TIRO-2110 file (N, C-alpha, C; in Angstrom, 1 decimal):
// TIRO-2110
-3.2, -39.1, -9.0, N, 1, A
-3.4, -38.5, -10.3, CA, 1, A
-4.8, -38.1, -10.5, C, 1, A
-5.8, -38.9, -10.4, N, 2, A
-7.2, -38.4, -10.6, CA, 2, A
-7.6, -37.4, -9.5, C, 2, A
-7.0, -37.4, -8.4, N, 3, A
-7.2, -36.4, -7.3, CA, 3, A
-6.7, -35.0, -7.8, C, 3, A
-5.5, -35.0, -8.4, N, 4, A
-5.0, -33.8, -8.9, CA, 4, A
-5.8, -33.2, -10.0, C, 4, A
-6.4, -34.0, -10.9, N, 5, A
-7.2, -33.5, -11.9, CA, 5, A
-8.5, -32.9, -11.3, C, 5, A
-9.1, -33.6, -10.3, N, 6, A
-10.3, -33.1, -9.7, CA, 6, A
-10.0, -31.8, -8.9, C, 6, A
-8.9, -31.6, -8.3, N, 7, A
-8.5, -30.4, -7.6, CA, 7, A
-8.4, -29.3, -8.6, C, 7, A
-7.7, -29.5, -9.8, N, 8, A
-7.6, -28.5, -10.8, CA, 8, A
-8.9, -28.1, -11.4, C, 8, A
-9.8, -29.1, -11.6, N, 9, A
-11.1, -28.8, -12.1, CA, 9, A
-11.9, -28.0, -11.1, C, 9, A
-11.9, -28.3, -9.8, N, 10, A
-12.6, -27.5, -8.8, CA, 10, A
-12.0, -26.1, -8.7, C, 10, A
-10.7, -26.0, -8.8, N, 11, A
-10.1, -24.6, -8.8, CA, 11, A
-10.6, -23.8, -10.0, C, 11, A
-10.7, -24.4, -11.1, N, 12, A
-11.2, -23.7, -12.3, CA, 12, A
-12.7, -23.3, -12.1, C, 12, A
-13.5, -24.2, -11.6, N, 13, A
-14.9, -23.8, -11.3, CA, 13, A
-14.9, -22.7, -10.3, C, 13, A
-14.1, -22.8, -9.2, N, 14, A
-14.1, -21.7, -8.2, CA, 14, A
-13.7, -20.4, -8.8, C, 14, A
-12.9, -20.4, -9.9, N, 15, A
-12.4, -19.2, -10.5, CA, 15, A
-13.3, -18.7, -11.7, C, 15, A
-14.5, -19.3, -11.8, N, 16, A
-15.3, -19.0, -13.0, CA, 16, A
-15.7, -17.5, -13.0, C, 16, A
-15.9, -16.9, -11.8, N, 17, A
-16.2, -15.5, -11.8, CA, 17, A
-15.1, -14.7, -12.4, C, 17, A
-13.9, -15.1, -12.1, N, 18, A
-12.7, -14.4, -12.7, CA, 18, A
-12.8, -14.5, -14.2, C, 18, A
-13.0, -15.7, -14.7, N, 19, A
-13.1, -15.9, -16.2, CA, 19, A
-14.2, -15.1, -16.8, C, 19, A
-15.3, -15.1, -16.1, N, 20, A
-16.5, -14.3, -16.6, CA, 20, A
-16.2, -12.8, -16.6, C, 20, A
-15.4, -12.3, -15.6, N, 21, A
-15.0, -10.9, -15.6, CA, 21, A
-14.1, -10.6, -16.7, C, 21, A
-13.2, -11.5, -17.1, N, 22, A
-12.3, -11.2, -18.2, CA, 22, A
-13.1, -11.2, -19.5, C, 22, A
-14.0, -12.1, -19.7, N, 23, A
-14.9, -12.2, -20.9, CA, 23, A
-15.7, -10.9, -21.0, C, 23, A
-16.3, -10.5, -19.9, N, 24, A
-17.2, -9.3, -19.9, CA, 24, A
-16.3, -8.0, -20.3, C, 24, A
-15.1, -7.9, -19.7, N, 25, A
-14.2, -6.8, -19.9, CA, 25, A
-13.8, -6.8, -21.4, C, 25, A
-13.5, -7.9, -22.0, N, 26, A
-13.1, -8.0, -23.4, CA, 26, A
-14.3, -7.6, -24.3, C, 26, A
-15.5, -8.0, -24.0, N, 27, A
-16.6, -7.6, -24.8, CA, 27, A
-16.9, -6.2, -24.7, C, 27, A
-16.8, -5.6, -23.5, N, 28, A
-17.0, -4.2, -23.3, CA, 28, A
-15.9, -3.4, -24.1, C, 28, A
-14.7, -3.8, -24.1, N, 29, A
-13.6, -3.2, -24.9, CA, 29, A
-14.0, -3.2, -26.4, C, 29, A
-14.5, -4.3, -26.9, N, 30, A
-14.9, -4.4, -28.3, CA, 30, A
-16.1, -3.5, -28.6, C, 30, A
-17.0, -3.4, -27.6, N, 31, A
-18.2, -2.5, -27.8, CA, 31, A
-17.7, -1.0, -28.0, C, 31, A
-16.7, -0.6, -27.1, N, 32, A
-16.2, 0.7, -27.2, CA, 32, A
-15.5, 0.9, -28.6, C, 32, A
-14.7, -0.1, -29.0, N, 33, A
-14.1, 0.1, -30.3, CA, 33, A
-15.1, 0.2, -31.4, C, 33, A
-16.2, -0.5, -31.3, N, 34, A
-17.3, -0.5, -32.3, CA, 34, A
-17.9, 0.9, -32.3, C, 34, A
-18.1, 1.6, -31.2, N, 35, A
-18.7, 2.9, -31.2, CA, 35, A
-17.8, 3.9, -31.9, C, 35, A
-16.5, 3.6, -32.0, N, 36, A
-15.6, 4.5, -32.7, CA, 36, A
-15.3, 4.1, -34.2, C, 36, A
-16.0, 3.0, -34.6, N, 37, A
-15.7, 2.5, -35.9, CA, 37, A
-16.1, 3.5, -37.0, C, 37, A
-15.3, 3.5, -38.1, N, 38, A
-15.5, 4.5, -39.1, CA, 38, A
-16.3, 4.0, -40.3, C, 38, A
-16.3, 2.7, -40.5, N, 39, A
-17.0, 2.2, -41.7, CA, 39, A
-17.9, 1.0, -41.3, C, 39, A
-18.8, 0.7, -42.1, N, 40, A
-19.7, -0.4, -41.9, CA, 40, A
-18.9, -1.7, -41.9, C, 40, A
-17.9, -1.8, -42.8, N, 41, A
-17.0, -2.9, -42.8, CA, 41, A
-16.3, -3.1, -41.5, C, 41, A
-15.8, -2.0, -40.8, N, 42, A
-15.2, -2.1, -39.5, CA, 42, A
-16.2, -2.6, -38.5, C, 42, A
-17.4, -2.1, -38.5, N, 43, A
-18.5, -2.6, -37.6, CA, 43, A
-18.7, -4.1, -37.8, C, 43, A
-18.7, -4.5, -39.0, N, 44, A
-18.9, -6.0, -39.3, CA, 44, A
-17.8, -6.8, -38.6, C, 44, A
-16.5, -6.4, -38.8, N, 45, A
-15.4, -7.1, -38.3, CA, 45, A
-15.4, -7.1, -36.8, C, 45, A
-15.7, -6.0, -36.2, N, 46, A
-15.8, -5.9, -34.7, CA, 46, A
-16.9, -6.8, -34.2, C, 46, A
-18.1, -6.8, -34.9, N, 47, A
-19.2, -7.7, -34.5, CA, 47, A
-18.7, -9.1, -34.5, C, 47, A
-17.9, -9.5, -35.5, N, 48, A
-17.4, -10.9, -35.6, CA, 48, A
-16.6, -11.2, -34.3, C, 48, A
-15.8, -10.2, -33.9, N, 49, A
-15.0, -10.5, -32.7, CA, 49, A
-15.9, -10.6, -31.4, C, 49, A
-16.9, -9.8, -31.4, N, 50, A
-17.9, -9.8, -30.3, CA, 50, A
-18.6, -11.2, -30.3, C, 50, A
-19.0, -11.6, -31.5, N, 51, A
-19.6, -12.9, -31.6, CA, 51, A
-18.7, -14.0, -31.1, C, 51, A
-17.4, -14.0, -31.5, N, 52, A
-16.5, -15.0, -31.1, CA, 52, A
-16.4, -15.1, -29.6, C, 52, A
-16.5, -13.9, -28.9, N, 53, A
-16.4, -13.9, -27.5, CA, 53, A
-17.7, -14.3, -26.8, C, 53, A
-18.8, -14.1, -27.4, N, 54, A
-20.1, -14.4, -26.9, CA, 54, A
-20.5, -15.9, -27.1, C, 54, A
-20.0, -16.5, -28.2, N, 55, A
-20.5, -17.8, -28.6, CA, 55, A
-20.5, -18.8, -27.5, C, 55, A
-19.5, -18.9, -26.8, N, 56, A
-19.4, -19.9, -25.7, CA, 56, A
-19.9, -19.3, -24.3, C, 56, A
-20.4, -18.1, -24.4, N, 57, A
-20.7, -17.4, -23.2, CA, 57, A
-22.2, -17.1, -23.1, C, 57, A
-22.7, -16.4, -24.0, N, 58, A
-24.1, -16.0, -24.0, CA, 58, A
-24.6, -16.1, -25.5, C, 58, A
-25.3, -17.2, -25.8, N, 59, A
-25.7, -17.4, -27.2, CA, 59, A
-26.7, -16.4, -27.6, C, 59, A
-27.6, -15.9, -26.7, N, 60, A
-28.6, -14.9, -27.1, CA, 60, A
-27.9, -13.6, -27.5, C, 60, A
-26.9, -13.2, -26.8, N, 61, A
-26.2, -12.0, -27.2, CA, 61, A
-25.4, -12.2, -28.5, C, 61, A
-24.8, -13.3, -28.7, N, 62, A
-24.1, -13.6, -29.9, CA, 62, A
-25.1, -13.5, -31.1, C, 62, A
-26.3, -14.0, -30.9, N, 63, A
-27.3, -14.0, -32.0, CA, 63, A
-27.6, -12.6, -32.4, C, 63, A
-27.7, -11.7, -31.4, N, 64, A
-28.0, -10.3, -31.7, CA, 64, A
-27.0, -9.7, -32.6, C, 64, A
-25.7, -10.0, -32.4, N, 65, A
-24.7, -9.4, -33.2, CA, 65, A
-24.6, -10.2, -34.6, C, 65, A
-24.9, -11.4, -34.6, N, 66, A
-25.0, -12.1, -35.9, CA, 66, A
-26.1, -11.6, -36.8, C, 66, A
-27.2, -11.3, -36.2, N, 67, A
-28.3, -10.7, -37.0, CA, 67, A
-28.0, -9.3, -37.4, C, 67, A
-27.2, -8.6, -36.6, N, 68, A
-26.7, -7.3, -37.1, CA, 68, A
-25.8, -7.4, -38.3, C, 68, A
-25.0, -8.4, -38.2, N, 69, A
-24.0, -8.6, -39.4, CA, 69, A
-24.8, -9.1, -40.6, C, 69, A
-25.8, -9.8, -40.5, N, 70, A
-26.6, -10.2, -41.6, CA, 70, A
-27.2, -9.0, -42.3, C, 70, A
-27.7, -8.1, -41.5, N, 71, A
-28.2, -6.8, -42.1, CA, 71, A
-27.1, -6.0, -42.7, C, 71, A
-26.0, -5.9, -42.1, N, 72, A
-24.8, -5.2, -42.7, CA, 72, A
-24.4, -5.9, -44.0, C, 72, A
-24.3, -7.2, -44.0, N, 73, A
-23.9, -7.9, -45.2, CA, 73, A
-24.8, -7.6, -46.4, C, 73, A
-26.1, -7.6, -46.1, N, 74, A
-27.1, -7.3, -47.1, CA, 74, A
-27.0, -5.8, -47.6, C, 74, A
-26.8, -4.9, -46.6, N, 75, A
-26.6, -3.5, -47.0, CA, 75, A
-25.4, -3.3, -47.9, C, 75, A
-24.3, -4.0, -47.6, N, 76, A
-23.1, -3.9, -48.3, CA, 76, A
-23.2, -4.7, -49.7, C, 76, A
-24.2, -5.5, -49.8, N, 77, A
-24.3, -6.4, -51.0, CA, 77, A
-23.1, -7.4, -51.0, C, 77, A
-22.6, -7.9, -49.9, N, 78, A
-21.5, -8.7, -49.8, CA, 78, A
-21.9, -10.2, -49.5, C, 78, A
-22.0, -11.0, -50.6, N, 79, A
-22.5, -12.4, -50.4, CA, 79, A
-21.6, -13.2, -49.5, C, 79, A
-20.3, -13.0, -49.5, N, 80, A
-19.4, -13.7, -48.6, CA, 80, A
-19.7, -13.4, -47.1, C, 80, A
-19.9, -12.2, -46.8, N, 81, A
-20.2, -11.8, -45.4, CA, 81, A
-21.6, -12.4, -45.0, C, 81, A
-22.5, -12.4, -46.0, N, 82, A
-23.8, -12.9, -45.7, CA, 82, A
-23.8, -14.4, -45.4, C, 82, A
-23.0, -15.1, -46.2, N, 83, A
-22.9, -16.6, -46.0, CA, 83, A
-22.2, -16.9, -44.7, C, 83, A
-21.1, -16.1, -44.4, N, 84, A
-20.4, -16.3, -43.1, CA, 84, A
-21.3, -16.1, -42.0, C, 84, A
-22.1, -15.0, -42.0, N, 85, A
-23.0, -14.7, -40.9, CA, 85, A
-24.1, -15.7, -40.8, C, 85, A
-24.6, -16.2, -41.9, N, 86, A
-25.7, -17.2, -41.8, CA, 86, A
-25.1, -18.5, -41.2, C, 86, A
-23.9, -18.8, -41.6, N, 87, A
-23.3, -20.0, -41.0, CA, 87, A
-23.1, -19.9, -39.5, C, 87, A
-22.7, -18.7, -39.1, N, 88, A
-22.5, -18.4, -37.7, CA, 88, A
-23.8, -18.6, -36.9, C, 88, A
-24.9, -18.1, -37.6, N, 89, A
-26.2, -18.2, -36.9, CA, 89, A
-26.6, -19.7, -36.8, C, 89, A
-26.4, -20.4, -37.9, N, 90, A
-26.7, -21.9, -37.8, CA, 90, A
-25.9, -22.5, -36.7, C, 90, A
-24.6, -22.2, -36.6, N, 91, A
-23.8, -22.7, -35.5, CA, 91, A
-24.3, -22.4, -34.2, C, 91, A
-24.7, -21.1, -33.9, N, 92, A
-25.3, -20.7, -32.7, CA, 92, A
-26.6, -21.5, -32.4, C, 92, A
-27.4, -21.6, -33.4, N, 93, A
-28.7, -22.4, -33.2, CA, 93, A
-28.4, -23.8, -32.8, C, 93, A
-27.4, -24.4, -33.5, N, 94, A
-27.0, -25.8, -33.1, CA, 94, A
-26.5, -25.9, -31.7, C, 94, A
-25.7, -24.9, -31.3, N, 95, A
-25.2, -24.9, -29.9, CA, 95, A
-26.4, -24.8, -28.9, C, 95, A
-27.4, -24.1, -29.3, N, 96, A
-28.6, -23.9, -28.4, CA, 96, A
-29.6, -25.1, -28.5, C, 96, A
-29.3, -26.0, -29.3, N, 97, A
-30.2, -27.2, -29.5, CA, 97, A
-31.3, -26.9, -30.5, C, 97, A
-31.2, -25.8, -31.2, N, 98, A
-32.2, -25.5, -32.3, CA, 98, A
-31.8, -26.1, -33.6, C, 98, A
-31.8, -27.4, -33.6, N, 99, A
-31.2, -28.1, -34.8, CA, 99, A
-32.1, -28.0, -36.0, C, 99, A
-33.4, -27.9, -35.9, N, 100, A
-34.2, -27.7, -37.1, CA, 100, A
-34.0, -26.4, -37.7, C, 100, A
-33.9, -25.3, -36.9, N, 101, A
-33.6, -24.0, -37.4, CA, 101, A
-32.2, -23.9, -38.1, C, 101, A
-31.2, -24.6, -37.4, N, 102, A
-29.9, -24.6, -38.0, CA, 102, A
-29.9, -25.3, -39.3, C, 102, A
-30.6, -26.4, -39.4, N, 103, A
-30.7, -27.2, -40.7, CA, 103, A
-31.3, -26.3, -41.8, C, 103, A
-32.4, -25.6, -41.4, N, 104, A
-33.1, -24.8, -42.4, CA, 104, A
-32.1, -23.7, -43.0, C, 104, A
-31.3, -23.1, -42.1, N, 105, A
-30.3, -22.2, -42.5, CA, 105, A
-29.3, -22.8, -43.5, C, 105, A
-28.7, -24.0, -43.0, N, 106, A
-27.8, -24.7, -43.9, CA, 106, A
-28.3, -25.0, -45.3, C, 106, A
-29.6, -25.4, -45.3, N, 107, A
-30.2, -25.7, -46.6, CA, 107, A
-30.4, -24.5, -47.5, C, 107, A
-30.6, -23.3, -46.8, N, 108, A
-30.9, -22.1, -47.6, CA, 108, A
-29.7, -21.4, -48.1, C, 108, A
-28.5, -21.8, -47.7, N, 109, A
-27.3, -21.1, -48.1, CA, 109, A
-26.9, -21.5, -49.5, C, 109, A
-26.6, -20.6, -50.4, N, 110, A
-26.1, -20.9, -51.7, CA, 110, A
-24.6, -21.0, -51.6, C, 110, A
-24.1, -22.2, -51.7, N, 111, A
-22.7, -22.5, -51.5, CA, 111, A
-21.9, -22.3, -52.8, C, 111, A
-22.6, -21.8, -53.8, N, 112, A
-21.9, -21.4, -55.1, CA, 112, A
-21.5, -22.6, -55.9, C, 112, A
-22.1, -23.8, -55.6, N, 113, A
-21.9, -25.0, -56.4, CA, 113, A
-22.9, -25.1, -57.5, C, 113, A
-22.5, -25.4, -58.7, N, 114, A
-23.5, -25.6, -59.7, CA, 114, A
-24.4, -26.8, -59.5, C, 114, A
-25.7, -26.6, -59.9, N, 115, A
-26.6, -27.7, -59.8, CA, 115, A
-26.2, -28.8, -60.8, C, 115, A
-26.8, -29.9, -60.7, N, 116, A
-26.5, -31.0, -61.6, CA, 116, A
-26.9, -30.6, -63.0, C, 116, A
-28.1, -30.0, -63.2, N, 117, A
-28.5, -29.5, -64.5, CA, 117, A
-27.6, -28.4, -65.0, C, 117, A
-27.2, -27.5, -64.2, N, 118, A
-26.3, -26.4, -64.7, CA, 118, A
-25.0, -27.0, -65.2, C, 118, A
-24.5, -28.0, -64.4, N, 119, A
-23.2, -28.6, -64.8, CA, 119, A
-23.4, -29.3, -66.2, C, 119, A
-24.5, -30.0, -66.4, N, 120, A
-24.7, -30.7, -67.6, CA, 120, A
-24.9, -29.7, -68.8, C, 120, A
-25.6, -28.6, -68.5, N, 121, A
-25.8, -27.6, -69.5, CA, 121, A
-24.5, -26.9, -69.9, C, 121, A
-23.7, -26.6, -68.9, N, 122, A
-22.4, -26.0, -69.1, CA, 122, A
-21.5, -26.9, -69.9, C, 122, A
-21.5, -28.2, -69.6, N, 123, A
-20.7, -29.2, -70.4, CA, 123, A
-21.2, -29.2, -71.8, C, 123, A
-22.5, -29.3, -72.0, N, 124, A
-23.0, -29.3, -73.4, CA, 124, A
-22.6, -28.0, -74.2, C, 124, A
-22.7, -26.9, -73.5, N, 125, A
-22.3, -25.6, -74.1, CA, 125, A
-20.8, -25.7, -74.6, C, 125, A
-20.0, -26.2, -73.7, N, 126, A
-18.5, -26.3, -74.0, CA, 126, A
-18.3, -27.2, -75.1, C, 126, A
-19.0, -28.3, -75.2, N, 127, A
-18.8, -29.3, -76.3, CA, 127, A
-19.3, -28.6, -77.6, C, 127, A
-20.4, -27.9, -77.6, N, 128, A
-20.9, -27.4, -78.9, CA, 128, A
-20.0, -26.2, -79.4, C, 128, A
-19.3, -25.5, -78.5, N, 129, A
-18.4, -24.4, -78.9, CA, 129, A
-17.1, -24.9, -79.5, C, 129, A
-16.7, -26.2, -79.2, N, 130, A
-15.5, -26.7, -79.8, CA, 130, A
-15.6, -27.3, -81.1, C, 130, A
END
């Protein structure tokens, strides 16, 4: 039983070039789709697919596309895309061992939760209106 597992693992390692070829071909296909994209929103979505393919493959390349998406999100004025992209960047940094940078990003994201003072003020406002 353990010997079968070891043989399967060795066969997968021996085939790593095949897997790498598949991954590179998929990324190239996405790049071609991106070159024909008609809107900034389409480019953003295709970049997300490229990032998904690069995340476990080449973090530096994934970072390039995440940074592109951050610029796109800002140009679109889309806070959801901006938060998603910043979270992806933090995830990439954590995969790369850049934990302090990832933590800085996590701390800088506005998760849309009211602060304690805002919640208290909102509660007071609601009480005084009734």
